[in-house]
N, C-alpha and C positions, 0 to 999 in steps of 0.2 A: 503493500499500498504507500509507504513512504517513498520507495522507487519511481511509483506511477506520479506522484504528488510532486518529485523533483525533476522528473521529465518534463511535464505539463509546465513547471514553471521556468525551466532553462528553455522551452519553446517560445514560451511567450516573451521572454527576454530576447532571444534571438531574432523575434518578429518585430519587435521594438512595441510591443503590446504593452510592457511595463518600462517606463522611463529610469535611468540610471538611480537617481535621486530617491525613487519611491520603492527601492529593492530590498532595502532593510525591513520598510513595512509589509511589503509582499511577503518575505520569509515569514514574518513574525505570525501574519493572520495564516498562513498555508498550515501552521501547525509543523513544520519540519523541525524545530527545535522544540525538544522534550520539555514539558512544563513541570510543575514542583511535583503534581500528582503522578505524572508518567514515571518520575525518578523514585516515588515512592516504592509504585507497583513494581518496577524492575529489580529494586534492593530487597523487597518482600519476598519475591518469587525467587530471586537469586539465593537467599537465606534459607528459602525453603527445601530448594534443591540441595544444596550444598548441606545441609543439616541433615536431610534425610540419607543422602549418599554415606556422609560420616558414620550414620548410625548402622546402615547395612555392613558395610566395610569395616566397621569398629567390631561388630558381632565376629566377623572373620578373624579377625587379628586376636580379639580376647580368646578365641578358643585356640588358636594357634600357638601364640604366647605363652598359655597356660596349659597345654598339653599333657604335660607330665603330672601336672597337678588337680588336673580333674578325670574325674572319672566318665565312664560311658554315660550314663545316664545326663549328668549336668553338663555334657557337650550337647546332647541332643535336644534336651531341654531347653536351653538357651538359644539354639537356632530356630527351634520350634515355636517357642514363645515370641520371639521375633517377628516370625512369619506369620503367625496368628495374628500378631497385633497389627501387622501392616495391612492384611486383609480385614481386619476390623475396622480399621479406618476408612478403607476404600468401601465397605459395606455401608458405613454409617453415613459418609460425607456422600454428596452427588456425584453420581457417576461421572459426570463431565465437568467437574469442577477440577481445579488445580491440586487441590489435597489430595483428591482421590486420584488424580494420574499419578501424583508422586508415591503415595503408597503403592500402587498398583507396580510402578516401577521397582522400588525398593524389594518387594514381594519377587517379583521376577528375578532379582539378584540373589536374595534369600535361597531360593529354590537351588540356584546354583552353588551357593555354599553348604546346604544340606547334602546335595548329592555328591560333592566332593568329601564331606565328613562321612558318608556312608562307605564310600570306596576306601577311606583309610582306616577307618574303624574294623572294617570285615574284611579287608583286604580282597575286593572282589577281582582282581585283577584285569580290571576293564582299560581299554586304551584310553588314550585322552579323546580321540574322535568320538568314542561312544559316550563319553560325559558331555559333551557339547551338544551332540545331537539328541540325546535323551533330554537334555537341560532345553533345548527348542522346543521338542516334541511335547514335553510335559505343560510349559506356558504356553502352547500355541493357543489354547482354548481364551487364555485371558488376554491374547494380543487380539484377536477376533471381537472381544467382546468390548475391549478398551476403545478401540477406535482412534488410535493415539500415533501420531506418526512416530515420535521418538520410539515408543516399544517396538515397532516394525523395523525401525533401523536396528536395534538392539537385537531382535530377533535374526533378521538377515546377518548381522554380524556374528553371531552364535554358528549361524550355517557356514559361513565362511571359514570360521576358525575349525568347523568339524571337516570341511573340505581338506583344508590344507594339513591337518593332522591324519586326515584318512591316507591320502596320496603320500605323505612323509613315512607313514608308516610301512608302507606295501611296496614302494617305490616300483612301479609298474613298468615292465619290460626295461629296465633299466634306463629309463627316460630321465632321470634326476628330477628337478623341480618342474619339468614341462607339465606332466600330468595334471599337477596342483595347479598350476596357471591356466589350463586349459577349464578346470572345472570353477576356478573364480570366474574366467570370461563368461562362460554359459549361465552360471548362476545370477551374477549381476547384472550380466545383460540382460536376460530374461527379466528380471525384477524391475530393471529400468524402464523395460517396455512396457511391461502391466502395469508400472506404478503411473506410467504418463498416459495410458488409457483409462486407468481408474481415476485418475485426477480430473478428468471430463465430466464424470459423474459424481463424485464425493468431494465435496469442498474441503473436508479436513485433510486430503491428500494434496492440496494445492500450493503447501511450502515448496518452497526453491531448493532448500539445502539438503533433503533427503534425495533428490534427483542429482546435485552435484555429486554428493558422497557415491553414489549407484555409478556414475559416470565415470568416476574416478577407480571405482572398484572394477569396473571391466575394461577401462581404456588404458589403466597402467598394467595389468597382466598382459594385456595383448600388445603392447609396445615394448614390454620385454621379450616376450616371444619373438618379436620380429628381429630386437636386437640381438638376442641370441641365435636366431637362424643366420643372421648376418656375421656373426663372429665364427661360428660353427655350424654348418648345415647340418651336422647329426645331433646336436643338443635340442634342436626343435623341429617338429614336423614341416615339411615343404606346404602344409595349409596354412602356416602362421601369414605369409604375406597376402594370399588371397583374402583370408579372414579380415585381415588388418586393412585391407582396400575397402572391402566390402564394410567394414565399422566406419571408417571415414565418410564414405559416400553417405550411408545412412544418419551418420552424426550431423553431418552438411546438411542434408535434405530435411531432417526434422528440426534443427535450431536455426536453421537460416529463413526457413519457409513457413512451417508448419507450427512451430512455436520458437520465436526467435528467442534467443539467449546467448549474451556476448559471452558469457563465462562458459559455456560448454564449447562455443566455436574457437576461443584463447586456449583450451586444453587440448582440442584436436590440433590446432597449429603448434603448440608445443610438442605433442606427440611427434608430429610429423618432422618439426625441426630436428628431434634428437635422432630420429631415424634416418633421415638425410644424411646428417653431420656423420655417425657412425659409417653409413654406408661408403662414403667419400672418402673417410679416415681407411675403411679396410681397403680401400682401392689404391690409395697413396702409400698406405704402408706394406703393400705387396713388393714396392719398388725398395731397394735397399738404399738406394741414394735421395730417397724423398723426405728424410728427417728434417731438415730446417725449413725447405721449401714447402714440404707439406704442413707445418704448422702455422706458416704464414699463410696458405691457401685457407686451411680449417678456420682461421680467424677471420679472415675475410668472407668465407662463406656464413658463418655464425653472424656477422654485423650485416651482412646482406639479407639473411633469411628473417633476423630481427626487424630490422629495419621495414622490410614488404610486411610482415605481421603487423606492425604497429599501424601501417598507413592503411592498409585493408580493414582491420578491426576500428581504427578511428572513423573510417569512411563508413562501415557498419552501424556504428553507435550514432552517428548522425542521421543516419536513415531510420533508425528505430526511434528515436527523439523526437523526429519530424512529425 
């Protein structure tokens, strides 16, 4: 909302609808600067979140620090009491209020503490990926009921950890970390597509930051896969460049025309700059005599790419704000 107001204000100034001497008055009337009430709400919610997280992690550290001095029943009693208290707060509070959402987030974290405690006390022998997957599976009903984007991001983060630990544990076909990266690409890429489609129907999914995180979660691994392929073709599948090109095309088409977003396009440009620079470096360093000259060429290449990217993004910014 604030970004939209800022863009409208900038557009009015550029068209000359607001004279320079009235700029301060226009900014004050537009509500861009937070009022005393806005600061109060911000500090209140910040302390609420920090306090609840401190209590949830405090239970974990209290049990871990006093492990030798606490019996089995006190350990489970403390964690389960905190979990029941968090659920009770959610039940008493309005399900859509900030207090209820904070309490449910703390309950989700405490479920993970409880699962870790069960594994340590009873020596279940479960792999770490099973812990994260079971954690995500158990809290899924709460995530569905809450309709809260923070919990959805936390839930997807648990699945990411499960995927990473799963492929790290089994190391399929000697592929190193490439299978894990492919898992992140597929999981976060599919989550981003579904999130964008669902955001058109449900307003509570319209926040921008979860989509940015999901784009980083899918764009980072596919960029790394392409870079691994450039360095050593045996370290990643030949599908990496193909999927990477499709990812770039999809990113450009989506966030240039369907849902314009400068951050997403800037991320795609950064990824492309990294890949192009590494590819040119690989070509140059195949030649043993290209050391000094190669560094100069790479420096000029990075400067040229950066200048072109800034020029293009500034032009897009003017188009989006006009």
